[in-house]
N, C-alpha and C positions, 0 to 999 in steps of 0.2 A: 769330837764332832766334825763331820765332813760337810763341806758345802759344794754342791754341784750345780752347774748351770745347764739349762735345757733350752734348746731352740729348734725351730722348724725353718727350713729354707727351701727355695725353689717353689714350683707350682703347688697349690693346695691339692688335697685329695681326701676322700673319705677314709676315716680311721686315724687321722692325726691326733684328734682329741683323746681317743681311746689309748693311744701310745703315751700321751702326756699324762693321763690319769695313771696308767700302770707304772710309769717311772716314779711319779710322785708318791703313790701308795707304797711301793716297794722300798723306796729310799727313806721315807719318813716313818712308816709304821714298823718295818722290820729292822732297819739299821739306825733309826733315830737321827737321820741326817736332815740338813736344810736343803731345800730345792728352790732355785730361782729361775723363773721363766724369763727368757730374754725376748723382748718384743721385736718384731720385724726382722727376724734372722740376726745376722751379725751387725746389722745397722743399729740395733739397740745398744751394742757394745760401744758404738762411736759417740753416743751422747754422754753428757756430763751433767748430773750423775747418770750412770748407766740406766737405760730405760728397761726396768725389770720389775717383776712381781714375785713376791714370796708365795710359793705354791704349797698347799696342804690338803688334807682330806676334805675340808669344807669347800675349797675352791675347785677341787677335782672330784666331785661327787659322781654318782652313777649316771646322771643326765648327760655327761660328756660322752658316754658310750654311743649314744644315738645321734650326736650332733656332727654335722659335716664341717668342713673347714678346719681352722685351727684357732683356738682362743688366743694364741700368742701372736697371730699375724705372721705373714711370710712375705718374701719378695724374691723374685727371680732376676731383679735388676739391682741397681745401686752399685757402689764401688766393689770390685772383686779383684783388686790388683795387690801386688806385694807391698806397695807403699803404704797401705793401711794396716798391714799386719801389726805394727807396733801400737797403733791406736786401739785396735781390738784387744791386743794382749794387755794393754794398760787398763782397759775396762774389766777384763778378766781378773786382773790383780786387785782392782779397786773393790770388787765384790768378794775378794779373798777366796776365790774358788779353788777347790782341790782337783776338779775334773769338769769336763764338759761333755754332754751328750747331744749330738746333732742328728736331727731326723731330716734326711734329704735324699735326692736322687744322685745320679753320677756327677753332675756338675757341682751341686752343693757340697757333696762329700769331697770332691777333688780340691775345692777351695779350702774347706775346713782342715783337710789333712795337710795341705801346703802351709797353712797358717800354724797348725800345731807343731809341725816339724821345724819351721823357721823359728818359732818363739818358745819352743820347749813346753807346750801345753799338753795336758793329759786329755786325750780325746777317745771317745767311743761313738760310733755312728749306727744309725738304724736306717735300713733301706725302705724308701717309699717312692712310688711312682705308679701312675695308672698304666704306663707303657710296659711295665714289667721287663724292662730292658737292662737292669743292673746285673752285672755278671756275678756268677757264683752263688746265686740264690734262686730257688725255684719260683718264688713269688715275692713281691714287695707289697707293702701296705698300699691300698687304694685300687689295686688291679681288679680284684673280684667284684667290687661294687661297680666299677666302670663297665665291666663285662655284663653285669646285671642290667644296667641302664641301657646298653646297646641292644641286649636281647629283648628287653621290653619294647624298645623302639621298633624292632623288626616285627614283634607281635602286633603292634599297633598299625604298622604299614601293610601287613598282609591282608586284612579285610578290605582296605581300599583298593589294593592291587587286584584282588579277586573280584570285587564288585564292578570294576571298570576295565578289566583285562589290560592292566598296565604293567609295565616294567618299573619297579621301584628300586632306586639306588640309595643306599645309606652310606654316607662317608663318616668314618669314625677316626678318633685320634690314635696315637701309638708311636709317633716319631718314626724312626727307621725300622721298627720291628712290627710284625703283623699279629701279635698275640691277641689283641682285643678283637680284631676282625675275625680271626680264626675261631676263637672260643665262642664269640657271640653268633657267628655264622652257623656253627654246628647246632648250638642251643636254640637259635631262632628259626631254623629251617630254611636258611638261604640256599638258593639254587647255584649261586656263583659267589665265590670268595676271592678277592684280589688282595694279595699281600706283597710288600716290597721284596721279599725274598724270592719270588717266583716271577719271571718274565711272562708276559701274556701277548696274545694277538687279538685284535678286534674281531678278526674272522672267526676265531675260536669261540668268543663270547656270543657273537651273532648266531653261530651254529647251534649253541646250547639253547638259546632263546627260541630259535625256530623249531628245534626239536621238541621243546615243551609245548609249543603251539600245535605241532603236528600230532602230539599225543593227547590233545584236548585240554591243555592248560593254557589259558589265555594270559595268565599272570606270571610274573617272575620276580624273585627277590635277589638283589645283588648287594653285597656289603663290601666296601673298599676301604683300605687303610689310607690315611691322608698322605703318606709318603710314596704311594704307588705312582710311578712316572707315567707319562704318555707312552703310546706304543713305540715311539722313537727313542724313549729313554730320558725325556726331559722331566725334571722334577718341578712341579708347579708350586709357586709360592705367592703369598699375598703380603703386601707391605702394610704395616699398621701406621697410625698417625705419626709415630716417631721415626718412621723409615726402616724399622726392623722387619725382616722377612720371616714368615712362618708358613708352614705347609698349608695348602688349601687350593681347591679348584678342580681336583681330579674327578669328582662326581659330576660336575657341570660338563667337563670335557667328555666323559663317557656318555652322558645323556645326548650331547650333540652328535657324537659319532655313531651311536647305536640306533638312533631314530631312523636315519635313512637306510641303514643296513638291515634292519628287521621289520621296518614298516609298522613298528609298534609305538604306542604312546608311552614315552619314557619320562618319568619324573624323578627328581633327586631331592634328598634331604641331607643337610650337614648337621650332625649332632652337636659338635663343638663342645663347649665347656659344661654342658648339661651333664657330661660324664664325670665331672670332678666333684660337684657340689651335693651329691645325694647323701642321705643318711646311710652310714655304712651297713653293708650286709653282715650277717653273723660271722662269715669267714674273715672279713677284715677286722672285726672287733676282736676275734680270738687271736689272729696273727699279731695285731698291734699290742695286745695285752702280753702275749708271750715274748715279743721283742722287747717291750719296755722292762719287764722283769729281768730278762737276761742281760740287758744293757747295764742295769744297776749292779747286778751280780759281778759283771766284768770289772766295774769300777772298784767294787769291794775287794776283788781278788788282785787288783793292781795290774790288770791286763788291758793295756791301752793300744791305740792304733789298730783297733779291731772293728769290724762291721758285723752286726748281728744279721744272721741269714737263716733261711729255711731250706733245709735239704733232707730229702727222703723222709718227709712227714715228721721232721723234728727240728727244733730250734738249735742253732749252732752259731759259731762265729769264725771269721776268717780275717786275714790281714786286709785292711782297707785297700791297699794298693793292688792286691790280687783281684778284688772285685772290680776295680776301675780298669784293669787291663783287659778284661773280657766283656764284650758287649753281648747281651743275651738276645739272640735272634731265635726265630722259630726253627725248631728241629725238623727238617724236611723228611727225616726218616722216623720221626717219633709217632707215638700212639695217636695223637690228635690228627695228624696228617693222614695216617692210614685209615682212621675212622671216617674222616671227611671224604676221602676218595672212595672208600667202601660204600658210602651212602650215595655216591653218584654226584657229589658236589663238583662243580667245574672250577678250576683255577686258571683257566684261560691259556694253558700251556699244551693243550691237545692231548693230555693223558687221561 
């Protein structure tokens, strides 16, 4: 009988519960193992007794497929330093675990790997992030649903823009990668897409908007990734109540700058965490299910220090460290960029 621990760490996203379900069903029904879900990421390991729940087919039924968030809870805060490694490892040993499966982004996986290496724990990770910026995987859990939400937001903004001849700006998440903005911009019919990977000029944006007006289009849609800087290169951030900085403010900046340049009525919308909490689209449900099954099979094969990934339309696995070493940015020579430029979408770089 094997016992494995399962946890989610970092920001939530759609598809986490589907992954939890897949891990549980594969481990309990195929291998006959016990699965323990750890509450609130590694914070659950710090409590005595460990804050965990026994997972089985009853607790992980089909309803989890359509539920957003994570039934285990998660945290992107809390202690993440080497001095708590021994406490976490002690919790791992108290549950008599043989291995641990961690579902997280690059930050969470980096911490879990450092913990596992220091304390000699058996670890397999699953990639999740709406930003789709984890290296060595084509997609991570949560990304497709986030794109779907952003696309729907553009669909909803378009009628208002057309009715009032307005320029509508939508600011989306993505950290330092522009995947959400690029994908949603193409799918939602944006006229302008701004991503961190491509510098822009306000003059180029104004020229595009003016050109649309000249051609009889009074409205324009612009989607911008949160990490896009000002024209001078300054990254805009907002401080939360605890004094931590996060990206935000670029849509407001663009609206203020474009209004006098275009003489248009410019409005902006910041989509924010709406992108995280939706019921997962079928793509994320399938990806999460495939990831969960493969992660358990890695444990069964004794293959640890591996991250489950998606490459060339198939599930695979790679060393965790390799994934952490490569940040997944938009491929500026890839199919999506060529498609967007072929459609006449402006990136603000004059091309």
